[in-house]
Every structure is written in C-alpha cells, then in structure tokens.
C-alpha positions, -999 to +999 in steps of 0.1 A: +642-375+204+625-340+208+587-342+215+580-309+197+591-322+164+571-353+167+539-333+176+546-310+145+551-340+123+519-358+134+496-326+133+511-313+100+500-277+109+518-246+124+504-225+151+488-193+141+506-161+149+492-133+169+485-112+138+466-140+121+444-145+152+436-107+154+428-107+116+405-136+121+388-118+150+383-086+128+366-106+101+342-122+127+334-087+140+328-074+106+303-102+098+287-097+132+284-059+125+268-066+092+242-089+109+236-064+135+230-035+111+197-052+099+186-057+134+193-021+143+174-009+113+144-030+123+147-016+158+147+019+145+116+014+125+098-004+154+084+027+172+070+039+138+054+005+131+040+003+166+026+038+163+010+031+129-005-001+143-018+017+174-035+044+152-052+017+130-065-001+161-078+032+176-094+041+144-111+007+142-122+010+178-137+044+171-157+032+143-170+000+160-176+017+194-182-016+212-146-029+215-151-036+252-181-057+247-165-076+217-134-084+240-157-096+268-176-118+244-145-131+228-131-139+262-164-157+271-162-176+239-126-188+246-136-197+281-166-219+267-141-234+240-116-243+267-141-264+288-135-301+288-169-309+274-164-286+245-129-298+239-142-334+239-169-325+214-143-308+192-121-338+193-149-362+183-156-337+154-122-337+142-119-376+145-151-378+123-136-354+099-104-375+098-125-406+091-148-389+068-129-400+036-131-437+045-168-434+054-175-418+020-155-444+002-174-471+020-208-455+012-197-451-025-188-487-026-221-498-012-240-475-036-221-489-065-228-524-055-265-516-050-266-500-085-250-531-100-276-553-082-304-532-094-292-532-130-288-571-128-324-572-116-335-553-147-340-519-131-334-490-154-308-469-136-314-437-157-352-439-151-345-446-115-324-415-112-352-394-128-378-409-106-357-402-074-352-366-086-389-361-092-397-378-058-372-355-040-386-324-056-422-333-047-411-342-012-393-308-010-425-289-021-446-309+003-424-303+033-421-266+026-460-262+024-472-242+056-503-262+060-482-295+063-460-279+088-490-269+109-503-306+106-471-320+116-468-296+146-503-304+159-499-343+153-465-342+171-478-322+200-510-342+204-504-376+220-542-382+221-543-383+184-517-410+182-536-429+208-568-426+186-548-436+155-534-467+172-568-478+184-582-473+149-555-493+133-561-522+156-598-522+149-593-521+112-570-551+113-594-571+135-623-562+112-603-571+080-596-604+095-633-612+102-654-594+075-691-599+076-718-595+050-747-574+065-779-567+050-805-541+058-819-561+088-784-570+099-775-532+098-808-525+118-797-551+145-762-538+146-774-503+153-787-517+187-752-525+198-738-498+221-704-501+206-718-496+171-738-466+183-707-451+198-687-456+165-714-443+144-717-412+168-681-406+164-683-405+125-714-382+128-695-359+150-666-360+128-686-353+098-703-323+115-670-307+126-654-315+093-682-299+075-677-268+096-640-268+088-649-270+049-672-241+051-642-219+060-623-231+030-628-214-003-632-238-035-601-223-051-580-237-023-593-271-030-589-269-067-566-299-077-554-280-108-537-252-086 
C-alpha cells in the first residue's frame, strides 16, 4: 500500500504550490510595509520634534537663568531621598497612609459609642457640640495672643520657675491638710518664726515688683470689656 496516499488521506490537505507561497509572502510584505510607513513617518518628524523641544527648554533656561543651580539642588534632593533612613521614613509614612482608613473607622466607632454613652447619661449632644465649639474658639484666641506666647516661652525656658511652683504646691497641700485658726497674738508670734519671715518677705518683694510691672501697663489694657 503506498505511504503517500495514506499520508494525504490522514491530513486531508494538499501542499501549497510555489505560486501560492509567493503570494502569501507578498501579502505579508505588504502588511509589514504598511506598518513601517507609520514608523518611518514618525522617524521623519523626530528631528523637528526634538528641535522644538530643545528650543522650549532653551527658552525656559534663558528665562530662569539658574538652571544649573536647580539641577544641582534636584540632584542633592534625589540623593537625600535615596538614603536608607529617608526611604525607611517614607515607607513608614506609606504604611500609615495605607492603614489610615482603618484607624479613622476605629476612631469613628469609638466616637459614636462615646456619644451614645453620653446621650444615655442625659448629656445634650447638641449643647455639648456648641460648648465644645465655643471652647475651641476661645482656646484658639487665647493661644494666638502674643502675651500668652511670651508667658509660655518664658515659663518653658525657666526651670527655676517650675521648681518654685512645685515647692509652692507642696506647701499649699500641707497647709490645707493642717489649717490653723490664728488671732492677732498668734500672728504676732508667727512673725517671729524665721520661715514665716522668709515667706512674708517673698510676698512683699513680689508685691513690690508686681506693682512696678503694673505701673507700665495702661488701664485700657486691663479693661475686662476689651
């Protein structure tokens, strides 16, 4: 039995002729040529596009005049951003940003639960909101007052004042725990005590210095109505 007939019967196809294969190649070349036409057109326009871009960059550089400095600073910024510590900080910030929705949702749930508990306890939520708003506005006005800023700065930079306030608070607590009723003769005897004399001297000196400070303040600055 001939093997060629069996192969033809199994495959069911006839081999292409040379002309058919050449025709297929022509069609493929035509498709390739059409695709290359677009690429060649872009290649022809590339010099003009590059020239226009270069002109725009040159014009921008002439207007700014400090392109070299900008490039150096940008390179320095990129160097800083690529440092391991900076990248670690950025990664932490990104992780925090990713987890922010969950944190916000948790805070919202806690706030809702707190509001429900307050309402169950008889607190007027609407009145509470108005009170908190007024408190926030008063706190904002107080914080932005220059005089308060000076006081906070002087207090924070003076450890001696904190020491004095701590000693005064301890003395007040001890005195409140053991109050004494003192008459005129008791006051006379107490003034003989060196500790009492030291305390009275402190208040007298404070009154003198405070009075000097008040002399430099106009009455209009102390007017409660302003």
